[in-house]
C-alpha positions in Angstrom: 51.5 272.2 -83.2 49.7 270.7 -86.3 49.6 267.0 -87.0 48.4 264.8 -89.2 47.8 261.2 -88.5 47.3 258.3 -91.1 45.6 254.9 -90.5 44.3 252.0 -92.4 47.5 250.8 -94.4 48.0 247.2 -94.3 48.7 243.9 -96.5 46.1 243.1 -99.0 45.9 240.4 -102.0 45.7 241.5 -105.5 42.5 243.1 -106.5 41.3 243.6 -102.8 40.5 246.8 -101.1 42.1 249.1 -98.7 40.8 252.2 -96.9 43.2 254.8 -95.6 42.4 257.8 -93.5 44.1 260.9 -92.1 43.1 263.0 -89.8 44.5 266.5 -88.8 44.8 268.1 -85.4 45.9 270.9 -83.5 45.4 274.8 -83.5 44.1 274.8 -86.7 42.5 277.7 -88.7 41.8 276.2 -91.8 42.7 273.6 -94.2 42.7 274.5 -98.0 43.9 271.5 -100.2 44.4 267.6 -99.0 45.8 264.7 -100.6 47.7 261.4 -100.9 51.3 260.9 -101.8 53.0 257.7 -102.4 56.6 256.6 -102.3 57.6 253.1 -103.7 60.9 251.8 -102.8 63.9 253.4 -105.0 61.1 255.8 -106.7 60.1 259.6 -105.9 57.2 260.3 -104.0 54.2 261.0 -106.4 50.9 262.3 -106.3 48.0 259.8 -105.7 44.8 262.2 -105.4 44.2 265.3 -104.3 40.9 267.1 -103.0 40.0 271.0 -102.3 37.9 272.3 -99.7 35.1 272.7 -102.2 35.6 269.2 -103.1 37.0 269.2 -106.4 39.2 266.4 -107.3 42.3 265.3 -109.4 44.1 261.7 -109.7 46.9 260.4 -110.8 46.1 258.6 -114.1 47.5 255.1 -113.0 44.7 254.9 -110.2 41.9 256.9 -111.9 38.7 254.7 -112.0 40.3 252.6 -108.9 40.6 255.0 -105.9 38.6 257.6 -104.5 39.5 260.7 -102.4 37.1 262.3 -100.0 37.0 264.6 -97.0 35.1 265.2 -94.0 35.8 269.0 -93.3 34.1 268.8 -89.9 36.3 266.4 -88.9 39.3 267.6 -90.3 39.7 264.0 -92.2 40.6 262.9 -95.7 39.9 259.6 -97.2 41.6 257.3 -99.6 39.3 254.3 -101.1 41.5 252.1 -103.0 40.1 249.2 -105.0 41.3 246.7 -107.4 44.9 247.0 -106.0 47.8 245.9 -107.8 51.5 245.1 -106.7 52.5 248.2 -108.3 50.4 250.2 -105.5 52.7 248.8 -103.0 54.2 252.0 -101.3 54.3 254.1 -98.4 51.1 256.4 -98.6 51.9 260.0 -97.2 48.9 262.4 -96.4 49.2 265.9 -97.3 47.3 269.3 -96.2 47.5 272.6 -96.9 47.0 274.4 -93.2 46.6 277.5 -91.8 47.3 277.6 -87.9 45.3 279.8 -85.7 48.8 281.6 -84.5 48.9 282.7 -88.4 45.9 282.4 -90.2 47.6 284.4 -93.1 50.2 281.8 -94.1 49.3 278.7 -95.4 52.0 275.7 -95.0 52.5 272.2 -95.9 52.0 269.3 -93.1 52.8 265.7 -93.6 51.6 262.5 -91.9 54.5 259.9 -90.9 53.3 257.1 -93.7 51.6 254.3 -93.7 52.6 251.3 -95.9 50.4 249.5 -98.3 51.7 246.1 -99.5 49.7 244.3 -102.5 51.0 240.9 -102.9 49.7 237.1 -103.2 
């Protein structure tokens, strides 16, 4: 089994900061891309930021300059540092990983975390 577990969400005032973490565990052979997505009430899930195993990153236009994605390959963990938060950043944030399991190292599958709520409000 492979699991992704997020942490770090919560309530923050506009202009504040939060740091999300997502740790992958289980019988993992390798992890390629990892990323963060979010879903606000009544909206579709959208990409926030992704990072490759080599460290290349890509961001949604709405978060460029405010959010930073990073990863620790030794810990199978991805982070999202969120600064200058706005009320429109309020959403459930989901971690994603493209993972190959030890049982089937030739095949890559998408795994998702359970989500963590981020609420930006005064």
